[in-house]
N, C-alpha and C positions, 0 to 999 in steps of 0.2 A: 504494500500500500504506500503510495507516494503522498506527500503532503499536498493539500489543496492548491497551494501556490505553484508548486512544480507541475501538477496536472494541468492547471489553467494555462501556464506558459507553454507547455507542450501542445495543448489544443490550439492555442493562438498560432503557433508555428505551423502546425499541420493545416489549419484553415488557410493560411497564406500560401503554403506550398501547393495545395491542391485546388486553390482558387474557389473554395466553397463560399458562397454568398447566400444570404437570406434576403430576399426582396421585401422591403418594408413599405415602400410607397412607389407607385407608378406615376410618373409625371407626364409622360408622353409616349405615344405609340404612333409610328408613321411608317409608310413604305419607303424603302431605300433601294431602288432597283427592284430586284426580285425578292428582296428580304424585308423582314419587319424589323424596325429599329425601336428599341425600348430605351427610354430615359428614366432611370430609377434611383431611389435611395436604397442602399443595402445596409446591413449591419456593419459593413466596413467603409461606408461613405457612398458618395454619388458614383453612378456607373452608367455607361451606355453600352448596349450590346445588341447584336443582330442575330437573327435566326432565319434560316431558309425553310419556309413552310413546305417546300417540295422535297425536303431532305428526309431524314430518318423519321420513323414513326413517333418517336418521343417529341420531336419538334411539332409535328402535326397535332399531337394530343395536347401539348401545352397551349397551342393556339385555340383548340376547341374549348379547353377549360377557361381560358381568358375571355373568349367570346361569350360563353355561357354566363360567366360572372358579370360581364358588362350588360348583357341582356336582362339578367335578374335585377341588377342595380337600376336600370332604366325603369323596369316595371315597378319596383319598390318606390321609386320617386314619382311615379305616375307620368312618366315621359314616354311617348310612343316611339321616338327615334332620336338618335344622337344629335341631329341638327336642331332639336328642340331644347337642348340643355341651355339653360339661361344662367345668368350671374346669381340668381336667387338660390340655385342648387349648389353652388361652389363655395367651399369654405374659404374664409379670408386668409 
């Protein structure tokens, strides 16, 4: 059993080495050529990344999940389509 401080330091090092990030906020999503570009805040700070929806099944599944979450959010806000999102729905 390692002390908590040593375990935490090791975990931080592994997270940096393997580029593990947890997305906390999505600020933007747009197309960039054939890819989708995400502008996000992660547990390690701001990041921008791109995925190719034509690529592996995992990328397609991630897009399906995000699209479903977005559609549910619109329904919960009573907004029929993204173009109808107004300033009243956005947090300051």
